[in-house]
C-alpha positions in Angstrom: 8.0 -24.4 36.3 11.0 -25.1 36.9 13.6 -25.8 34.4 15.5 -29.1 33.9 18.8 -29.3 35.1 21.6 -31.2 32.8 24.5 -31.2 35.9 28.2 -31.3 35.3 28.3 -35.0 35.4 28.5 -37.6 32.7 25.8 -36.6 30.4 26.8 -33.2 30.6 30.4 -34.1 29.4 29.1 -36.2 26.7 26.7 -33.1 25.2 29.7 -31.0 25.5 31.8 -33.4 23.7 29.7 -33.7 20.4 30.7 -32.6 16.9 27.9 -29.8 17.2 26.8 -26.6 15.8 24.3 -23.9 17.5 21.5 -22.0 16.2 19.6 -19.2 18.2 20.5 -17.6 21.4 17.6 -18.2 24.1 18.1 -19.2 27.1 17.0 -22.8 26.5 19.3 -25.4 25.2 17.8 -27.7 22.5 20.1 -30.6 21.2 18.6 -32.2 18.0 20.6 -35.7 16.9 19.7 -34.7 13.4 20.1 -37.9 10.4 20.6 -35.4 6.2 18.4 -38.2 5.0 16.0 -38.4 8.0 12.6 -36.6 7.1 11.2 -36.4 10.3 14.6 -34.4 10.9 13.9 -32.4 7.8 10.0 -31.5 9.3 11.2 -30.5 12.4 14.3 -28.0 11.2 11.3 -26.5 8.5 9.3 -26.0 11.5 11.5 -24.5 13.3 13.1 -22.2 10.4 9.1 -21.1 9.9 8.9 -20.0 14.0 11.5 -17.1 14.4 10.1 -16.4 18.0 11.9 -19.7 18.6 15.6 -18.5 18.1 14.9 -16.1 21.3 13.8 -19.2 23.2 16.1 -22.0 22.3 19.5 -22.3 21.5 19.6 -25.5 19.2 22.4 -27.5 19.1 22.2 -29.6 15.6 24.4 -32.7 16.0 24.6 -34.3 12.5 24.4 -38.5 12.8 24.4 -40.9 10.3 21.6 -43.5 10.7 19.0 -43.6 8.1 20.6 -44.5 4.9 24.2 -46.2 3.6 25.2 -41.9 2.6 23.6 -40.7 6.2 27.3 -40.8 7.7 29.2 -39.6 4.9 26.8 -36.4 4.5 26.6 -36.2 8.5 30.5 -35.7 7.7 30.3 -32.9 5.2 27.9 -31.1 7.5 30.3 -31.4 10.1 32.6 -30.0 8.0 30.3 -26.8 6.6 28.1 -26.0 9.9 24.9 -24.2 9.2 25.7 -23.3 5.8 25.8 -27.3 5.0 23.1 -28.0 6.8 20.7 -25.5 5.0 22.2 -26.8 1.8 21.3 -30.2 2.8 17.6 -28.9 4.1 16.8 -26.8 1.3 17.9 -29.4 -1.4 16.1 -32.3 0.5 14.6 -34.6 -1.8 10.8 -35.5 -0.4 10.2 -38.3 -2.8 13.2 -40.3 -2.1 13.8 -39.1 1.2 17.2 -37.9 0.7 19.1 -34.6 2.0 21.1 -32.9 -0.4 24.4 -32.5 1.5 27.4 -34.2 -0.8 28.7 -37.4 0.5 32.1 -36.6 2.1 35.4 -38.9 2.1 37.2 -36.7 4.5 38.6 -39.6 7.5 38.5 -37.0 10.1 34.7 -35.7 9.7 33.8 -38.9 8.7 35.5 -40.2 12.3 33.4 -37.1 14.0 30.5 -38.1 12.9 30.8 -41.9 13.7 31.7 -40.4 17.5 28.0 -38.5 17.0 26.6 -41.3 16.2 28.4 -43.3 18.8 26.8 -41.2 21.3 23.3 -40.9 19.9 23.3 -44.7 20.4 19.7 -46.0 20.6 18.4 -48.9 18.4 19.1 -47.1 15.3 22.7 -46.8 15.2 24.4 -48.6 12.4 27.0 -50.5 15.1 23.7 -51.7 16.8 22.5 -52.4 13.1 26.1 -54.5 12.4 26.0 -56.0 15.6 22.1 -57.3 15.4 23.4 -58.8 11.6 26.2 -60.8 12.8 
């Protein structure tokens, strides 16, 4: 089976420009657009952590975005600033009852701007920019 090819065009440049960090050392890249308050992201994180063999096959690029709740963008900014340790803290303190991650809410304008850039790259129907457009 042949592997998909990212190429060197727009998509490749976009992926390289994201404010992300990686885990694993495998030959296959997986880009995960991850919201600190997303229950499904949390379940994916737990599944990957329980399968150490995955890290031999995959290099996961965690891309923090803010789309689920009003605190998501500021928590994504905290994770961007802190990398994997901050993502692990968010996940280890994830509240299943209210579906909320454990990352602190950042007020750092630089990392909030980086979280916004990631979210804009993610796009999709759930991005906050799309929500505000549909409300006007």
